[in-house]
Backbone as CSV, one residue per row, in Angstrom:
resi,resn,N_x,N_y,N_z,CA_x,CA_y,CA_z,C_x,C_y,C_z
1,UNK,-3.702,-9.452,-24.658,-3.555,-9.083,-23.244,-4.920,-8.709,-22.668
2,UNK,-5.253,-9.292,-21.507,-6.550,-9.015,-20.886,-6.514,-7.656,-20.173
3,UNK,-7.506,-6.819,-20.426,-7.602,-5.508,-19.804,-8.634,-5.569,-18.688
4,UNK,-8.246,-5.152,-17.486,-9.148,-5.192,-16.335,-10.021,-3.943,-16.338
5,UNK,-11.334,-4.146,-16.213,-12.273,-3.027,-16.106,-12.398,-2.664,-14.632
6,UNK,-11.603,-1.693,-14.183,-11.595,-1.339,-12.768,-12.931,-0.781,-12.297
7,UNK,-13.717,-0.258,-13.228,-15.019,0.293,-12.859,-15.990,-0.749,-12.308
8,UNK,-15.681,-2.026,-12.499,-16.562,-3.088,-12.009,-16.288,-3.448,-10.552
9,UNK,-15.268,-2.872,-9.957,-14.853,-3.291,-8.626,-14.843,-2.099,-7.667
10,UNK,-15.015,-2.421,-6.392,-14.969,-1.376,-5.363,-14.427,-1.955,-4.063
11,UNK,-13.968,-1.073,-3.211,-13.490,-1.445,-1.886,-14.647,-1.332,-0.899
12,UNK,-14.866,-2.398,-0.134,-15.842,-2.355,0.965,-15.060,-2.466,2.267
13,UNK,-15.148,-1.441,3.086,-14.363,-1.362,4.314,-15.308,-1.284,5.501
14,UNK,-15.085,-2.137,6.512,-15.962,-2.147,7.679,-15.171,-2.122,8.968
15,UNK,-15.754,-1.522,9.997,-15.144,-1.463,11.322,-16.171,-1.920,12.347
16,UNK,-15.801,-2.940,13.113,-16.691,-3.432,14.161,-16.097,-3.108,15.510
17,UNK,-16.915,-2.570,16.396,-16.454,-2.315,17.759,-17.656,-2.390,18.696
18,UNK,-17.435,-2.849,19.908,-18.540,-2.978,20.864,-19.041,-1.614,21.320
19,UNK,-20.320,-1.551,21.677,-20.900,-0.318,22.199,-20.581,-0.235,23.691
20,UNK,-19.447,0.369,23.983,-18.995,0.486,25.366,-18.762,1.950,25.683
21,UNK,-18.536,2.235,26.945,-18.282,3.603,27.364,-16.912,4.090,26.923
22,UNK,-16.702,5.381,27.073,-15.440,5.984,26.627,-14.247,5.373,27.338
23,UNK,-14.385,5.094,28.619,-13.259,4.558,29.391,-12.844,3.179,28.886
24,UNK,-13.837,2.325,28.609,-13.514,0.990,28.091,-12.956,1.065,26.675
25,UNK,-13.475,1.995,25.864,-13.035,2.109,24.485,-11.562,2.493,24.409
26,UNK,-11.092,3.331,25.325,-9.689,3.745,25.305,-8.757,2.618,25.728
27,UNK,-9.296,1.555,26.319,-8.454,0.431,26.744,-8.227,-0.591,25.637
28,UNK,-8.842,-0.391,24.478,-8.657,-1.334,23.386,-7.268,-1.186,22.796
29,UNK,-6.663,-2.307,22.438,-5.336,-2.275,21.844,-5.394,-2.008,20.344
30,UNK,-6.464,-2.493,19.682,-6.551,-2.381,18.220,-7.975,-2.061,17.784
31,UNK,-8.082,-1.343,16.673,-9.308,-1.308,15.876,-9.089,-2.279,14.723
32,UNK,-10.089,-3.088,14.414,-9.947,-4.099,13.368,-10.895,-3.765,12.224
33,UNK,-10.319,-3.521,11.040,-11.094,-3.235,9.832,-11.139,-4.485,8.958
34,UNK,-12.297,-4.753,8.388,-12.412,-5.800,7.367,-12.465,-5.110,6.010
35,UNK,-11.658,-5.595,5.081,-11.591,-5.002,3.741,-11.927,-6.069,2.714
36,UNK,-12.799,-5.738,1.770,-13.224,-6.682,0.739,-13.147,-6.016,-0.633
37,UNK,-12.704,-6.789,-1.620,-12.729,-6.367,-3.013,-14.013,-6.938,-3.615
38,UNK,-14.957,-6.056,-3.942,-16.300,-6.490,-4.341,-16.536,-6.147,-5.812
39,UNK,-17.011,-7.150,-6.578,-17.360,-6.936,-7.977,-18.768,-6.363,-8.071
40,UNK,-19.151,-5.841,-9.233,-20.446,-5.179,-9.374,-21.633,-6.130,-9.243
41,UNK,-21.397,-7.467,-9.270,-22.474,-8.426,-9.027,-22.476,-8.909,-7.581
42,UNK,-21.783,-8.157,-6.698,-21.680,-8.435,-5.262,-20.804,-9.645,-4.936
43,UNK,-20.076,-10.157,-5.907,-19.125,-11.224,-5.652,-17.907,-10.663,-4.911
44,UNK,-17.549,-11.277,-3.775,-16.365,-10.871,-3.026,-15.168,-11.608,-3.614
45,UNK,-14.259,-10.866,-4.228,-13.128,-11.465,-4.943,-11.891,-11.626,-4.061
46,UNK,-11.744,-10.782,-3.070,-10.590,-10.869,-2.163,-10.969,-10.204,-0.845
47,UNK,-10.272,-10.598,0.210,-10.581,-10.041,1.531,-9.327,-10.051,2.395
48,UNK,-9.302,-9.166,3.356,-8.199,-9.113,4.310,-8.657,-8.349,5.536
49,UNK,-7.794,-8.278,6.534,-8.058,-7.495,7.738,-6.911,-6.521,7.960
50,UNK,-7.269,-5.361,8.505,-6.278,-4.331,8.814,-6.434,-3.960,10.282
51,UNK,-5.324,-3.960,11.005,-5.332,-3.586,12.430,-4.763,-2.185,12.585
52,UNK,-5.471,-1.361,13.329,-4.972,-0.031,13.686,-4.567,-0.068,15.151
53,UNK,-3.324,0.293,15.425,-2.798,0.219,16.789,-3.243,1.451,17.572
54,UNK,-3.989,1.228,18.640,-4.458,2.324,19.505,-3.459,2.520,20.640
55,UNK,-3.217,3.790,20.968,-2.267,4.099,22.041,-2.911,5.024,23.069
56,UNK,-4.245,4.910,23.221,-4.947,5.784,24.166,-4.524,5.520,25.613
57,UNK,-4.374,4.238,25.946,-4.077,3.852,27.317,-2.666,3.273,27.377
58,UNK,-1.736,3.945,28.058,-0.355,3.436,28.126,-0.241,2.110,28.865
59,UNK,-1.284,1.703,29.566,-1.242,0.452,30.310,-1.616,-0.765,29.492
60,UNK,-2.060,-0.564,28.239,-2.472,-1.685,27.393,-1.240,-2.438,26.889
61,UNK,-1.243,-3.756,27.011,-0.165,-4.601,26.516,-0.554,-5.109,25.132
62,UNK,0.026,-4.526,24.076,-0.380,-4.852,22.712,0.020,-6.266,22.311
63,UNK,1.161,-6.737,22.762,1.581,-8.100,22.421,0.610,-9.117,23.024
64,UNK,0.207,-8.890,24.230,-0.753,-9.806,24.861,-2.101,-9.763,24.142
65,UNK,-2.518,-8.570,23.738,-3.781,-8.447,22.999,-3.686,-9.157,21.653
66,UNK,-2.518,-9.087,21.002,-2.325,-9.773,19.722,-2.400,-11.282,19.894
67,UNK,-1.886,-11.790,20.985,-1.973,-13.220,21.265,-3.432,-13.651,21.410
68,UNK,-4.241,-12.801,22.028,-5.667,-13.105,22.195,-6.369,-13.159,20.850
69,UNK,-6.018,-12.268,19.938,-6.617,-12.247,18.603,-6.213,-13.489,17.812
70,UNK,-4.967,-13.931,17.980,-4.525,-15.146,17.308,-3.810,-14.932,15.990
71,UNK,-3.407,-13.697,15.683,-2.690,-13.410,14.444,-1.189,-13.465,14.704
72,UNK,-0.485,-14.395,14.039,0.958,-14.519,14.231,1.698,-13.286,13.723
73,UNK,1.240,-12.737,12.589,1.920,-11.565,12.036,1.720,-10.353,12.940
74,UNK,0.520,-10.154,13.429,0.249,-9.044,14.346,1.128,-9.168,15.589
75,UNK,1.258,-10.371,16.118,2.085,-10.595,17.304,3.551,-10.288,16.996
76,UNK,4.030,-10.696,15.822,5.430,-10.441,15.438,5.713,-8.941,15.354
77,UNK,4.780,-8.181,14.747,4.960,-6.731,14.648,5.001,-6.109,16.039
78,UNK,4.085,-6.518,16.900,4.022,-5.941,18.249,5.286,-6.240,19.048
79,UNK,5.825,-7.441,18.891,7.001,-7.829,19.667,8.293,-7.241,19.131
80,UNK,8.416,-7.115,17.783,9.695,-6.755,17.200,9.767,-5.327,16.668
81,UNK,8.632,-4.718,16.312,8.666,-3.378,15.709,8.039,-2.305,16.595
82,UNK,7.290,-2.708,17.625,6.645,-1.747,18.523,7.134,-1.968,19.950
83,UNK,7.052,-0.922,20.744,7.344,-1.114,22.163,6.058,-1.523,22.886
84,UNK,6.123,-1.664,24.179,4.973,-2.172,24.935,3.754,-1.269,24.826
85,UNK,4.004,0.033,24.622,2.887,0.996,24.532,2.276,1.053,23.147
86,UNK,2.894,0.365,22.155,2.373,0.380,20.791,3.026,1.417,19.907
87,UNK,4.114,2.044,20.387,4.830,3.050,19.593,5.945,2.379,18.792
88,UNK,6.288,2.976,17.647,7.332,2.428,16.790,8.688,2.432,17.479
89,UNK,9.426,1.355,17.254,10.795,1.316,17.744,11.662,2.214,16.871
90,UNK,12.759,2.656,17.451,13.592,3.665,16.795,14.158,3.174,15.464
91,UNK,14.496,1.889,15.345,15.129,1.408,14.117,14.177,1.476,12.924
92,UNK,12.859,1.438,13.182,11.880,1.577,12.098,11.742,3.044,11.710
93,UNK,11.669,3.923,12.682,11.518,5.355,12.396,12.708,5.889,11.606
94,UNK,13.903,5.382,11.905,15.107,5.908,11.262,15.130,5.643,9.760
95,UNK,14.472,4.583,9.313,14.484,4.243,7.887,13.752,5.294,7.070
96,UNK,12.649,5.823,7.601,11.804,6.726,6.825,12.078,8.194,7.108
97,UNK,12.532,8.520,8.303,12.765,9.921,8.677,11.500,10.758,8.513
98,UNK,10.324,10.127,8.667,9.046,10.834,8.622,8.469,10.882,10.031
99,UNK,7.594,11.835,10.292,6.925,11.914,11.587,5.754,10.933,11.590
100,UNK,6.042,9.678,11.895,5.029,8.624,11.833,4.511,8.338,13.237
101,UNK,3.237,8.596,13.450,2.669,8.451,14.786,1.603,7.363,14.875
102,UNK,1.139,6.856,13.730,0.079,5.847,13.740,0.542,4.616,12.981
103,UNK,0.046,3.449,13.409,0.507,2.181,12.850,-0.685,1.366,12.365
104,UNK,-0.598,0.905,11.106,-1.555,-0.054,10.545,-0.817,-1.340,10.204
105,UNK,-1.516,-2.447,10.338,-0.937,-3.763,10.042,-1.899,-4.490,9.118
106,UNK,-1.407,-4.822,7.917,-2.236,-5.449,6.892,-1.950,-6.943,6.832
107,UNK,-2.986,-7.749,7.067,-2.848,-9.190,6.937,-2.742,-9.575,5.462
108,UNK,-2.317,-10.820,5.202,-2.184,-11.290,3.828,-3.550,-11.267,3.132
109,UNK,-3.570,-10.794,1.886,-4.814,-10.735,1.108,-5.225,-12.152,0.703
110,UNK,-6.466,-12.519,1.017,-7.002,-13.832,0.663,-7.750,-13.735,-0.663
111,UNK,-7.312,-14.506,-1.656,-7.970,-14.532,-2.959,-9.165,-15.477,-2.886
112,UNK,-10.369,-14.947,-3.130,-11.595,-15.734,-3.026,-12.240,-15.999,-4.375
113,UNK,-11.743,-15.340,-5.420,-12.296,-15.491,-6.754,-11.166,-15.325,-7.763
114,UNK,-11.273,-16.001,-8.903,-10.190,-15.974,-9.886,-9.875,-14.559,-10.388
115,UNK,-10.839,-13.647,-10.301,-10.566,-12.270,-10.727,-9.368,-11.696,-9.964
116,UNK,-9.304,-12.000,-8.660,-8.262,-11.425,-7.816,-6.919,-12.096,-8.004
117,UNK,-6.852,-13.119,-8.881,-5.559,-13.698,-9.232,-4.725,-12.725,-10.050
118,UNK,-5.366,-11.730,-10.626,-4.651,-10.743,-11.442,-3.898,-9.789,-10.511
119,UNK,-2.568,-9.761,-10.571,-1.804,-8.885,-9.685,-2.233,-7.421,-9.766
120,UNK,-2.588,-6.946,-10.967,-2.953,-5.538,-11.108,-4.205,-5.207,-10.298
121,UNK,-5.133,-6.158,-10.186,-6.351,-5.911,-9.418,-6.056,-5.927,-7.920
122,UNK,-5.213,-6.852,-7.499,-4.821,-6.876,-6.089,-4.046,-5.610,-5.728
123,UNK,-3.249,-5.125,-6.682,-2.504,-3.901,-6.425,-3.409,-2.701,-6.224
124,UNK,-4.447,-2.585,-7.055,-5.401,-1.492,-6.895,-6.176,-1.630,-5.593
125,UNK,-6.455,-2.869,-5.202,-7.137,-3.143,-3.930,-6.275,-2.655,-2.765
126,UNK,-4.984,-2.995,-2.787,-4.070,-2.573,-1.726,-3.944,-1.058,-1.670
127,UNK,-3.829,-0.424,-2.838,-3.745,1.038,-2.869,-4.999,1.687,-2.296
128,UNK,-6.155,1.135,-2.644,-7.417,1.704,-2.150,-7.509,1.603,-0.629
129,UNK,-7.058,0.482,-0.074,-7.073,0.318,1.383,-6.193,1.362,2.045
130,UNK,-4.950,1.478,1.567,-3.999,2.372,2.213,-4.400,3.837,2.061
131,UNK,-4.836,4.219,0.867,-5.196,5.621,0.651,-6.451,6.003,1.423
132,UNK,-7.344,5.028,1.680,-8.570,5.315,2.429,-8.294,5.459,3.922
133,UNK,-7.454,4.588,4.472,-7.206,4.603,5.912,-6.121,5.603,6.315
134,UNK,-5.178,5.857,5.433,-4.035,6.689,5.794,-4.430,8.142,6.000
135,UNK,-3.820,8.736,7.023,-3.996,10.163,7.275,-2.677,10.911,7.127
136,UNK,-1.708,10.244,6.486,-0.459,10.908,6.154,0.618,10.848,7.214
137,UNK,0.280,10.378,8.420,1.256,10.306,9.507,1.380,8.876,10.011
138,UNK,1.226,7.923,9.109,1.143,6.532,9.552,2.100,5.641,8.775
139,UNK,2.208,4.423,9.270,3.060,3.425,8.653,2.257,2.140,8.532
140,UNK,2.500,1.400,7.455,1.745,0.175,7.192,2.712,-1.003,7.113
141,UNK,2.489,-2.003,7.965,3.226,-3.263,7.914,2.402,-4.255,7.101
142,UNK,3.051,-4.911,6.131,2.358,-5.798,5.203,2.775,-7.243,5.462
143,UNK,1.797,-8.120,5.635,2.076,-9.541,5.794,2.331,-10.148,4.419
144,UNK,3.606,-10.360,4.103,3.984,-10.868,2.799,5.357,-11.500,2.907
145,UNK,5.971,-11.826,1.782,7.309,-12.403,1.765,8.266,-11.453,1.070
146,UNK,9.562,-11.649,1.314,10.565,-10.799,0.673,10.510,-10.934,-0.841
147,UNK,10.096,-12.117,-1.338,10.000,-12.313,-2.773,8.923,-11.466,-3.428
148,UNK,7.935,-11.005,-2.646,6.862,-10.178,-3.181,7.133,-8.689,-3.003
149,UNK,8.328,-8.349,-2.522,8.671,-6.941,-2.299,8.494,-6.082,-3.541
150,UNK,8.926,-6.520,-4.762,8.737,-5.665,-5.948,7.275,-5.280,-6.169
151,UNK,6.345,-6.217,-5.933,4.919,-5.912,-6.095,4.488,-4.821,-5.125
152,UNK,4.875,-4.958,-3.857,4.454,-3.975,-2.853,5.185,-2.652,-3.005
153,UNK,6.384,-2.688,-3.548,7.087,-1.434,-3.838,6.371,-0.667,-4.952
154,UNK,5.929,-1.394,-5.986,5.255,-0.747,-7.118,3.876,-0.224,-6.750
155,UNK,3.197,-0.876,-5.781,1.821,-0.492,-5.473,1.714,0.556,-4.370
156,UNK,2.471,0.373,-3.277,2.343,1.322,-2.161,3.679,1.917,-1.729
157,UNK,4.722,1.697,-2.521,6.024,2.270,-2.193,6.702,1.617,-1.006
158,UNK,6.416,0.340,-0.759,6.959,-0.351,0.407,8.444,-0.629,0.244
159,UNK,9.111,-0.785,1.376,10.531,-1.121,1.392,10.808,-2.072,2.559
160,UNK,11.929,-2.797,2.519,12.238,-3.696,3.633,12.785,-2.931,4.834
161,UNK,12.312,-3.304,6.019,12.827,-2.763,7.277,13.022,-3.961,8.206
162,UNK,14.249,-4.394,8.368,14.494,-5.612,9.128,13.823,-6.790,8.437
163,UNK,12.988,-7.500,9.182,12.258,-8.648,8.623,10.913,-8.252,8.031
164,UNK,10.600,-6.963,8.003,9.268,-6.516,7.613,9.282,-5.802,6.259
165,UNK,8.100,-5.810,5.618,7.836,-4.987,4.436,6.929,-3.860,4.899
166,UNK,7.381,-2.620,4.717,6.733,-1.478,5.366,6.579,-0.328,4.372
167,UNK,5.466,0.403,4.484,5.231,1.589,3.650,4.856,2.774,4.543
168,UNK,5.234,3.957,4.110,4.949,5.180,4.858,3.794,5.946,4.227
169,UNK,2.832,6.344,5.048,1.713,7.148,4.565,2.099,8.579,4.270
170,UNK,3.304,8.982,4.683,3.762,10.344,4.412,4.300,10.494,2.994
171,UNK,4.474,9.367,2.298,4.980,9.408,0.933,3.819,9.277,-0.054
172,UNK,3.980,9.885,-1.201,2.954,9.803,-2.239,2.901,8.393,-2.819
173,UNK,1.691,7.873,-3.006,1.551,6.538,-3.573,2.048,6.511,-5.017
174,UNK,2.697,5.420,-5.436,3.159,5.328,-6.821,1.980,5.302,-7.803
175,UNK,2.251,5.689,-9.042,1.256,5.542,-10.105,1.176,4.066,-10.469
176,UNK,-0.013,3.487,-10.247,-0.162,2.049,-10.493,-1.528,1.797,-11.109
177,UNK,-1.607,0.942,-12.131,-0.471,0.352,-12.842,0.305,1.389,-13.628
178,UNK,1.561,1.079,-13.869,2.418,2.022,-14.596,1.887,2.229,-16.011
179,UNK,1.891,3.459,-16.506,1.439,3.692,-17.886,2.348,2.972,-18.870
180,UNK,1.808,2.484,-19.974,2.645,1.770,-20.954,3.692,2.685,-21.553
181,UNK,4.853,2.119,-21.803,5.928,2.899,-22.417,5.671,3.057,-23.911
182,UNK,5.981,4.214,-24.465,5.792,4.387,-25.914,6.725,3.450,-26.670
183,UNK,6.272,2.931,-27.806,7.137,2.027,-28.586,8.380,2.753,-29.056
184,UNK,9.493,2.035,-29.120,10.735,2.689,-29.577,10.614,3.147,-31.021
185,UNK,11.185,4.276,-31.328,11.147,4.813,-32.686,12.080,4.017,-33.577
186,UNK,11.565,3.661,-34.744,12.388,2.912,-35.686,13.310,3.862,-36.448
187,UNK,14.522,3.391,-36.605,15.494,4.204,-37.345,15.217,4.084,-38.838
188,UNK,14.877,5.184,-39.479,14.623,5.169,-40.913,15.877,5.532,-41.698
189,UNK,15.697,5.706,-42.991,16.829,6.108,-43.837,17.223,7.538,-43.511
190,UNK,18.489,7.719,-43.354,18.989,9.057,-43.038,19.210,9.807,-44.339
191,UNK,18.471,10.890,-44.532,18.629,11.684,-45.752,19.834,12.600,-45.607
192,UNK,20.514,12.862,-46.688,21.713,13.728,-46.608,21.313,15.134,-46.191
193,UNK,22.154,15.798,-45.443,21.833,17.168,-45.003,21.710,18.118,-46.180
194,UNK,20.795,19.059,-46.048,20.617,20.070,-47.093,21.187,21.399,-46.625
195,UNK,21.855,22.090,-47.551,22.439,23.378,-47.213,21.436,24.486,-47.492
196,UNK,21.325,25.407,-46.578,20.470,26.569,-46.778,21.307,27.704,-47.360
197,UNK,20.752,28.359,-48.376,21.456,29.475,-49.003,20.960,30.761,-48.369
198,UNK,21.863,31.497,-47.774,21.510,32.739,-47.101,21.924,33.921,-47.972
199,UNK,21.168,34.994,-47.901,21.508,36.199,-48.643,20.858,36.208,-50.029
200,UNK,21.098,37.249,-50.739,20.498,37.419,-52.073,21.259,36.603,-53.097
201,UNK,20.523,35.799,-53.898,21.248,34.997,-54.901,21.945,35.879,-55.925
202,UNK,23.067,35.405,-56.464,23.820,36.165,-57.465,23.065,36.182,-58.782
203,UNK,23.073,37.333,-59.477,22.409,37.420,-60.762,23.381,36.995,-61.864
204,UNK,22.879,36.294,-62.883,23.791,35.870,-63.981,24.286,37.082,-64.763
205,UNK,25.484,36.978,-65.349,26.066,38.065,-66.144,25.339,38.183,-67.484
């Protein structure tokens, strides 16, 4: 079995935004983070983008902004899971019963190097992204398929909500990868029970 040396990899997270005034900055619909899984030789093994939904300006139309960006998954989340102001719809909040006020949307992870073909490495990458960006009051929508739900459940505690795979930042991240289970104990020969003699032994006549 191949053992992954996690010490060789790191998360590189970047945020790009224009140098504009405060008034223009509050009109943005999203902050866009670029996330990369980088090996110690600077090889980029995997990459993705994460959108943070801004709700500074109630007049911002998030669905229209998503159309401008060109992400189908981002547009689907905005249309079906958020209202026009970028707030969570009630059916999503009811699943978690957490005070979730911030929304992140994770695009599908792009594998750029064979190292990232290992699910355990992608799982650590996903955990690092969520734990770095999360402030405990947020929710993460993951661009994936229902067939990959077990992977996302094991890595970030995700669950299905309607057509989406979603995780709550208010919940503790699972231990990943799971520690190996101890080998089952082999049944040996059962020795007959021994009787303990209590009290003072009898003296011979």
